[in-house]
C-alpha positions in Angstrom: -111.3 66.5 84.9 -109.5 67.3 87.9 -112.8 67.1 90.4 -113.6 63.7 88.9 -109.7 62.4 89.9 -109.8 63.5 93.1 -113.6 61.9 93.8 -111.5 58.5 92.4 -108.4 59.0 95.1 -111.4 59.6 97.9 -113.2 56.5 96.8 -109.3 54.4 96.6 -109.1 55.6 100.2 -112.9 54.6 101.5 -112.4 51.3 99.2 -109.0 50.2 100.9 -110.0 51.6 104.4 -113.3 49.5 103.6 -111.6 46.0 102.1 -108.4 46.3 105.0 -108.8 42.2 105.7 -108.7 41.5 101.8 -107.0 44.1 99.3 -108.7 43.4 96.2 -107.2 43.4 92.9 -107.0 47.2 91.5 -108.2 45.6 88.1 -111.3 45.0 90.5 -111.2 48.3 91.5 -110.8 49.3 88.3 -114.0 47.8 86.7 -116.3 49.0 89.5 -114.8 52.5 88.9 -115.5 52.4 85.0 -119.4 51.1 86.2 -119.5 54.2 87.8 -118.9 56.4 84.7 -115.3 56.9 85.2 -113.0 56.7 82.2 -109.3 54.8 81.7 -107.5 58.2 81.5 -108.9 58.9 85.0 -108.4 56.1 86.2 -104.9 55.5 85.4 -104.3 59.2 86.6 -105.4 58.5 89.6 -103.7 55.4 90.3 -100.9 57.2 89.2 -100.9 60.0 91.6 -101.9 58.2 94.0 -98.8 55.2 93.9 -96.1 58.6 93.2 -98.5 60.7 96.7 -97.1 57.6 98.8 -94.1 56.3 97.1 -95.2 52.3 97.5 -98.2 50.0 96.6 -101.3 50.5 98.2 -101.3 46.7 99.8 -97.9 48.9 101.8 -99.8 51.7 102.0 -102.7 50.6 104.1 -100.9 47.9 106.2 -99.2 51.0 108.2 -102.3 52.9 107.7 -102.8 55.4 111.1 -105.7 55.4 112.9 -105.7 58.7 113.9 -104.4 62.0 112.8 -101.7 63.3 115.1 -103.2 67.0 115.2 -106.6 68.7 114.5 -106.5 72.4 112.9 -108.6 74.9 114.4 -110.3 77.0 112.5 -110.0 80.6 112.9 -113.6 83.0 113.4 -112.8 83.9 109.8 -112.2 80.4 108.4 -115.2 78.8 109.8 -117.1 82.1 108.6 -116.2 81.1 104.8 -116.8 77.2 105.4 -119.8 75.2 105.1 -119.9 72.3 107.1 -119.6 70.1 104.6 -116.6 71.5 103.3 -115.0 71.4 106.2 -115.8 67.9 107.1 -114.4 67.5 103.4 -111.4 68.4 104.2 -111.1 67.0 107.2 -111.5 63.3 105.7 -108.9 63.9 103.1 -106.4 65.3 105.8 -107.0 62.4 108.0 -106.7 60.0 105.2 -103.3 61.4 104.7 -104.8 62.5 101.1 -103.6 65.9 102.2 -100.8 67.5 104.5 -100.9 70.6 106.7 -99.3 72.9 104.2 -101.7 71.9 101.5 -104.4 72.1 103.9 -102.5 75.7 104.6 -102.4 76.5 101.0 -106.8 75.5 100.6 -107.5 77.7 103.7 -105.4 80.9 102.4 -107.7 80.4 98.6 -110.9 80.2 100.8 -109.8 83.0 102.7 -109.2 84.9 99.4 -113.0 84.1 98.2 -113.9 86.9 100.8 -118.0 87.1 101.8 -119.1 83.8 100.4 -119.4 80.9 101.9 -117.1 78.0 100.1 -119.8 75.0 100.0 -118.2 71.4 99.1 -118.5 71.0 95.7 -116.6 74.5 95.5 -114.1 73.2 97.8 -113.4 70.0 95.4 -112.8 72.3 93.0 -110.1 74.2 95.2 -108.3 71.4 96.6 -108.3 69.5 93.7 -105.8 72.7 92.6 -104.0 73.0 95.0 -103.3 69.0 95.2 -102.9 68.7 91.5 -101.3 72.0 91.7 -102.8 72.7 87.7 -104.4 75.9 88.7 -103.3 78.7 86.4 -104.6 82.4 86.0 -107.6 81.7 83.9 -108.7 78.8 86.6 -110.0 81.6 89.2 -113.6 81.5 87.3 -113.7 77.9 88.6 -113.9 78.4 92.1 -116.9 80.8 91.4 -118.8 78.2 89.3 -120.2 75.4 91.5 -122.1 73.4 88.7 -118.8 72.9 86.9 -118.0 69.4 87.6 -119.9 68.6 90.1 -120.1 65.3 92.0 -122.8 62.1 91.3 -120.7 60.3 93.2 -119.0 61.6 96.7 -120.8 64.1 99.7 
């Protein structure tokens, strides 16, 4: 479920950026998300997290949305070997859209390095990001990092 909530948050960011000239009503977005197969619980959880994270309404958040990030984190050689270009691109998208902050990015990269030896693809990256972003990881969830068939995204790449 965490990956699906992350997908909704990413969808919200992209949708709002594409429709910046006219901010659609949340009900319109919810209908589109329901058509994509998301449940009311997932949609409400994503909206709640989004608004809590930015402590404002969606409209207020996007009026001051920066065009570019202030800095770029350069990966070490070891980090580059652990990430596929798609998974790193996904991280950059989240960072540039302010879904992730620098501290969360570092936490994600630390977790990636703990999985020494295997390149992390985008599906696995979504699981790691969700665990850091939503702070729901438990000791028993460690196996999730290795099973890329779980919660596979069908909507976002």
